VOKE-715833 format. One record per residue (C-alpha): residue number from 0; residue in one letter; x, y, z negated. Coordinates in Angstrom, 2 decimals, always signed. Layout:
REM VOKE-715833
{rec NUM, 'A', {X, Y, Z}} ...
This chain:
REM VOKE-715833
{rec 0, 'M', {-18.53, +0.81, -12.27}} {rec 1, 'N', {-20.26, -0.69, -9.25}} {rec 2, 'V', {-18.65, -1.50, -5.90}} {rec 3, 'T', {-19.77, +1.76, -4.30}} {rec 4, 'E', {-18.16, +3.74, -7.11}} {rec 5, 'A', {-14.92, +1.73, -6.84}} {rec 6, 'V', {-14.76, +2.38, -3.09}} {rec 7, 'A', {-15.25, +6.10, -3.67}} {rec 8, 'K', {-12.66, +6.19, -6.48}} {rec 9, 'R', {-9.94, +4.35, -4.56}} {rec 10, 'V', {-7.48, +6.73, -2.95}} {rec 11, 'S', {-3.80, +6.38, -2.15}} {rec 12, 'I', {-2.05, +7.76, -5.23}} {rec 13, 'R', {+1.49, +9.08, -4.76}} {rec 14, 'A', {+2.39, +10.23, -8.27}} {rec 15, 'F', {+1.99, +7.91, -11.26}} {rec 16, 'K', {+2.39, +8.09, -15.01}} {rec 17, 'P', {+5.04, +5.75, -16.51}} {rec 18, 'D', {+2.48, +3.89, -18.65}} {rec 19, 'R', {+2.47, +0.22, -17.69}} {rec 20, 'P', {-0.80, -1.73, -17.56}} {rec 21, 'P', {-0.82, -4.98, -19.58}} {rec 22, 'A', {+0.47, -8.08, -17.83}} {rec 23, 'A', {-2.84, -9.80, -18.59}} {rec 24, 'T', {-4.74, -7.09, -16.71}} {rec 25, 'V', {-2.44, -7.34, -13.68}} {rec 26, 'R', {-2.81, -11.12, -13.62}} {rec 27, 'E', {-6.58, -10.87, -13.98}} {rec 28, 'I', {-6.80, -8.54, -10.98}} {rec 29, 'L', {-4.64, -10.77, -8.81}} {rec 30, 'E', {-6.54, -13.91, -9.79}} {rec 31, 'L', {-9.99, -12.41, -9.29}} {rec 32, 'A', {-8.93, -11.00, -5.91}} {rec 33, 'A', {-8.31, -14.55, -4.73}} {rec 34, 'R', {-12.09, -14.77, -4.23}} {rec 35, 'A', {-11.50, -12.64, -1.13}} {rec 36, 'P', {-12.56, -14.46, +2.04}} {rec 37, 'S', {-10.10, -16.19, +4.33}} {rec 38, 'G', {-10.80, -18.14, +7.49}} {rec 39, 'G', {-10.93, -21.86, +6.75}} {rec 40, 'N', {-10.15, -20.98, +3.13}} {rec 41, 'L', {-6.44, -20.87, +4.02}} {rec 42, 'Q', {-5.77, -18.35, +1.22}} {rec 43, 'P', {-2.63, -17.15, +3.03}} {rec 44, 'W', {-1.45, -14.71, +0.38}} {rec 45, 'R', {+1.64, -15.04, -1.77}} {rec 46, 'V', {+2.07, -12.22, -4.30}} {rec 47, 'Y', {+4.88, -11.01, -6.53}} {rec 48, 'A', {+4.15, -8.51, -9.32}} {rec 49, 'L', {+7.29, -6.73, -10.51}} {rec 50, 'A', {+7.83, -4.47, -13.52}} {rec 51, 'G', {+10.53, -3.45, -15.98}} {rec 52, 'E', {+14.16, -4.28, -15.25}} {rec 53, 'V', {+13.49, -6.32, -12.12}} {rec 54, 'L', {+11.53, -3.46, -10.57}} {rec 55, 'E', {+14.27, -0.99, -11.48}} {rec 56, 'E', {+16.79, -3.30, -9.83}} {rec 57, 'L', {+14.74, -3.25, -6.64}} {rec 58, 'K', {+14.47, +0.53, -6.67}} {rec 59, 'A', {+18.24, +0.83, -7.11}} {rec 60, 'K', {+18.89, -1.43, -4.13}} {rec 61, 'V', {+16.54, +0.63, -1.96}} {rec 62, 'A', {+18.14, +3.90, -3.08}} {rec 63, 'A', {+21.54, +2.52, -2.10}} {rec 64, 'N', {+20.27, +1.75, +1.41}} {rec 65, 'P', {+18.11, +4.74, +2.44}} {rec 66, 'F', {+18.06, +3.77, +6.12}} {rec 67, 'G', {+16.46, +0.41, +5.43}} {rec 68, 'E', {+16.85, -2.85, +7.31}} {rec 69, 'T', {+15.54, -4.28, +10.56}} {rec 70, 'P', {+11.80, -4.64, +9.97}} {rec 71, 'E', {+10.07, -7.92, +10.75}} {rec 72, 'Y', {+7.24, -6.04, +12.46}} {rec 73, 'E', {+6.43, -2.52, +13.57}} {rec 74, 'V', {+3.81, -0.83, +11.41}} {rec 75, 'Y', {+2.54, +1.32, +14.31}} {rec 76, 'P', {+2.49, +0.64, +18.06}} {rec 77, 'A', {+5.04, +2.52, +20.15}} {rec 78, 'N', {+3.82, +5.78, +21.71}} {rec 79, 'L', {+0.71, +5.92, +19.56}} {rec 80, 'W', {-2.26, +7.30, +21.50}} {rec 81, 'D', {-5.33, +9.29, +20.58}} {rec 82, 'P', {-7.43, +9.26, +18.51}} {rec 83, 'F', {-4.94, +7.32, +16.38}} {rec 84, 'R', {-2.02, +9.67, +16.99}} {rec 85, 'T', {-4.03, +12.73, +15.94}} {rec 86, 'R', {-5.37, +10.99, +12.83}} {rec 87, 'R', {-1.88, +9.98, +11.72}} {rec 88, 'F', {-0.44, +13.42, +12.46}} {rec 89, 'Q', {-3.21, +15.24, +10.57}} {rec 90, 'N', {-2.92, +12.95, +7.57}} {rec 91, 'G', {+0.81, +13.68, +7.36}} {rec 92, 'E', {+0.25, +17.41, +7.64}} {rec 93, 'D', {-2.43, +17.33, +4.92}} {rec 94, 'L', {-0.16, +15.33, +2.62}} {rec 95, 'Y', {+2.78, +17.70, +2.91}} {rec 96, 'A', {+0.52, +20.74, +2.65}} {rec 97, 'S', {-0.80, +19.44, -0.69}} {rec 98, 'I', {+2.71, +19.77, -2.16}} {rec 99, 'G', {+3.74, +22.90, -0.27}} {rec 100, 'I', {+6.27, +21.39, +2.13}} {rec 101, 'P', {+6.20, +23.17, +5.51}} {rec 102, 'R', {+6.76, +21.27, +8.74}} {rec 103, 'E', {+10.15, +22.85, +9.34}} {rec 104, 'D', {+11.55, +21.71, +5.95}} {rec 105, 'K', {+12.79, +18.32, +7.16}} {rec 106, 'P', {+15.03, +17.62, +4.11}} {rec 107, 'A', {+12.08, +18.07, +1.72}} {rec 108, 'R', {+9.93, +15.80, +3.87}} {rec 109, 'L', {+12.61, +13.13, +3.84}} {rec 110, 'R', {+12.90, +13.40, +0.06}} {rec 111, 'Q', {+9.15, +12.88, -0.23}} {rec 112, 'L', {+9.33, +9.89, +2.13}} {rec 113, 'A', {+12.05, +8.37, -0.04}} {rec 114, 'K', {+9.65, +8.36, -2.99}} {rec 115, 'N', {+7.99, +5.37, -1.32}} {rec 116, 'G', {+11.05, +3.38, -2.36}} {rec 117, 'E', {+10.40, +4.45, -5.95}} {rec 118, 'L', {+6.76, +3.33, -5.69}} {rec 119, 'F', {+5.95, +6.97, -6.49}} {rec 120, 'G', {+6.88, +6.33, -10.10}} {rec 121, 'A', {+4.39, +3.48, -10.56}} {rec 122, 'P', {+5.37, +1.03, -13.31}} {rec 123, 'V', {+4.21, -2.02, -11.33}} {rec 124, 'G', {+5.05, -3.00, -7.77}} {rec 125, 'L', {+3.02, -5.67, -5.96}} {rec 126, 'F', {+4.51, -7.38, -2.92}} {rec 127, 'F', {+2.30, -9.31, -0.52}} {rec 128, 'C', {+3.79, -12.05, +1.62}} {rec 129, 'L', {+2.61, -14.82, +3.90}} {rec 130, 'D', {+3.93, -17.75, +5.89}} {rec 131, 'R', {+5.63, -16.30, +8.97}} {rec 132, 'N', {+4.03, -18.96, +11.22}} {rec 133, 'L', {+0.53, -17.69, +10.48}} {rec 134, 'G', {-1.16, -15.39, +12.98}} {rec 135, 'P', {-3.19, -12.15, +13.17}} {rec 136, 'P', {-6.34, -13.71, +11.66}} {rec 137, 'Q', {-4.40, -14.58, +8.51}} {rec 138, 'W', {-2.86, -11.09, +8.41}} {rec 139, 'S', {-6.43, -9.83, +8.39}} {rec 140, 'D', {-7.24, -12.19, +5.51}} {rec 141, 'L', {-4.28, -10.82, +3.55}} {rec 142, 'G', {-5.58, -7.30, +4.16}} {rec 143, 'M', {-8.93, -8.29, +2.68}} {rec 144, 'Y', {-7.14, -9.71, -0.35}} {rec 145, 'M', {-5.25, -6.43, -0.79}} {rec 146, 'Q', {-8.43, -4.37, -0.51}} {rec 147, 'T', {-10.03, -6.56, -3.18}} {rec 148, 'V', {-7.01, -5.96, -5.43}} {rec 149, 'M', {-7.40, -2.20, -4.99}} {rec 150, 'L', {-11.11, -2.21, -5.81}} {rec 151, 'L', {-10.62, -4.39, -8.89}} {rec 152, 'A', {-7.85, -2.03, -10.02}} {rec 153, 'A', {-10.18, +0.95, -9.60}} {rec 154, 'E', {-12.82, -0.81, -11.69}} {rec 155, 'R', {-10.27, -1.11, -14.51}} {rec 156, 'G', {-9.23, +2.53, -14.40}} {rec 157, 'L', {-6.04, +1.81, -12.48}} {rec 158, 'D', {-4.79, +3.34, -9.24}} {rec 159, 'T', {-2.93, +2.02, -6.24}} {rec 160, 'C', {-1.11, +2.95, -3.07}} {rec 161, 'A', {-0.72, +0.31, -0.35}} {rec 162, 'Q', {+2.72, +0.72, +1.25}} {rec 163, 'E', {+3.70, -0.86, +4.54}} {rec 164, 'Y', {+6.83, +1.23, +4.01}} {rec 165, 'W', {+8.25, -1.91, +2.41}} {rec 166, 'A', {+8.36, -3.56, +5.84}} {rec 167, 'R', {+11.64, -1.61, +6.10}} {rec 168, 'Y', {+13.17, -3.73, +3.31}} {rec 169, 'P', {+12.21, -7.34, +4.06}} {rec 170, 'K', {+15.58, -8.86, +3.12}} {rec 171, 'T', {+16.04, -6.81, -0.04}} {rec 172, 'V', {+12.64, -7.83, -1.41}} {rec 173, 'A', {+12.97, -11.44, -0.24}} {rec 174, 'D', {+16.37, -11.86, -1.89}} {rec 175, 'L', {+15.22, -10.30, -5.14}} {rec 176, 'V', {+12.09, -12.44, -5.56}} {rec 177, 'G', {+13.49, -15.61, -4.00}} {rec 178, 'L', {+10.98, -15.62, -1.17}} {rec 179, 'P', {+11.07, -18.91, +0.78}} {rec 180, 'E', {+12.63, -18.55, +4.22}} {rec 181, 'D', {+9.41, -19.61, +5.95}} {rec 182, 'H', {+7.60, -16.61, +4.39}} {rec 183, 'M', {+7.80, -12.90, +5.22}} {rec 184, 'L', {+7.00, -9.68, +3.41}} {rec 185, 'F', {+3.92, -7.90, +4.73}} {rec 186, 'S', {+3.37, -4.96, +2.38}} {rec 187, 'G', {+4.00, -3.50, -1.02}} {rec 188, 'M', {+1.59, -1.73, -3.35}} {rec 189, 'A', {+2.16, +0.70, -6.20}} {rec 190, 'L', {-0.03, +0.03, -9.25}} {rec 191, 'G', {-0.52, +2.13, -12.37}} {rec 192, 'Y', {-2.27, +5.22, -13.68}} {rec 193, 'R', {-2.41, +8.38, -11.61}} {rec 194, 'D', {-0.74, +11.57, -12.74}} {rec 195, 'E', {-3.80, +13.83, -12.77}} {rec 196, 'S', {-1.65, +16.96, -12.90}} {rec 197, 'H', {+0.28, +16.30, -9.70}} {rec 198, 'P', {-1.06, +18.23, -6.68}} {rec 199, 'I', {-0.37, +15.40, -4.24}} {rec 200, 'N', {-3.11, +13.39, -5.92}} {rec 201, 'T', {-5.72, +15.95, -4.86}} {rec 202, 'L', {-5.42, +14.68, -1.29}} {rec 203, 'R', {-8.34, +12.73, +0.12}} {rec 204, 'S', {-7.66, +11.71, +3.69}} {rec 205, 'A', {-10.32, +12.66, +6.23}} {rec 206, 'R', {-12.72, +10.15, +7.77}} {rec 207, 'D', {-14.39, +10.51, +11.16}} {rec 208, 'S', {-18.18, +10.56, +11.27}} {rec 209, 'F', {-20.05, +7.29, +11.79}} {rec 210, 'E', {-21.06, +8.43, +15.28}} {rec 211, 'T', {-17.39, +8.44, +16.32}} {rec 212, 'W', {-16.87, +4.73, +15.77}} {rec 213, 'G', {-20.20, +3.06, +14.99}} {rec 214, 'E', {-23.52, +2.24, +16.63}} {rec 215, 'L', {-26.80, +0.81, +15.41}} {rec 216, 'R', {-28.67, -1.22, +18.01}} {rec 217, 'G', {-31.94, -3.11, +17.86}} {rec 218, 'F', {-33.18, -1.36, +14.71}} {rec 219, 'E', {-35.99, +0.58, +16.39}} 
């Protein structure tokens, strides 16, 4: 599989099989991803890969606290504006439509949202952290590391779902993994094998055309 194929294969999977990938494969992905670029070679990422009993313990703690904790950052700006508001709204509508949940069925939508805390059934949870004194450039570097993880996973026949949902549980995750106080949780990621039979995995989120956001200049 080449890079183009991995990019095309990577989608956010929200229903996984219980089969766990080997620890050696997970480690290989995380180590290779460390070749991702970072300004000044700061390598700001700190990663915890959880599986088995420790992951089940985390899921149980989240289930016992469905309202979450005070997040360390807001995932979206307040009063989101267009075109971002429309993109987010449409993606949510497409997701719920894929599993037959109408807009007016709020309880069903909340139950689906809660599946984030179960990592959608994935057997491996990855948690990405960084020193809380680092700034936006290093957050960007961590994002590049995460993207590299996702592409390497796709190359190995694995699937992922990046989840900033976990920003709602910074203390729960930090306490469980023993995160140093000078570090903060940025995001989680579900890792495993997609359930091909689940309708939610047919969703491919829309992308605007190049003309909406890109320009080529000086190529004439």
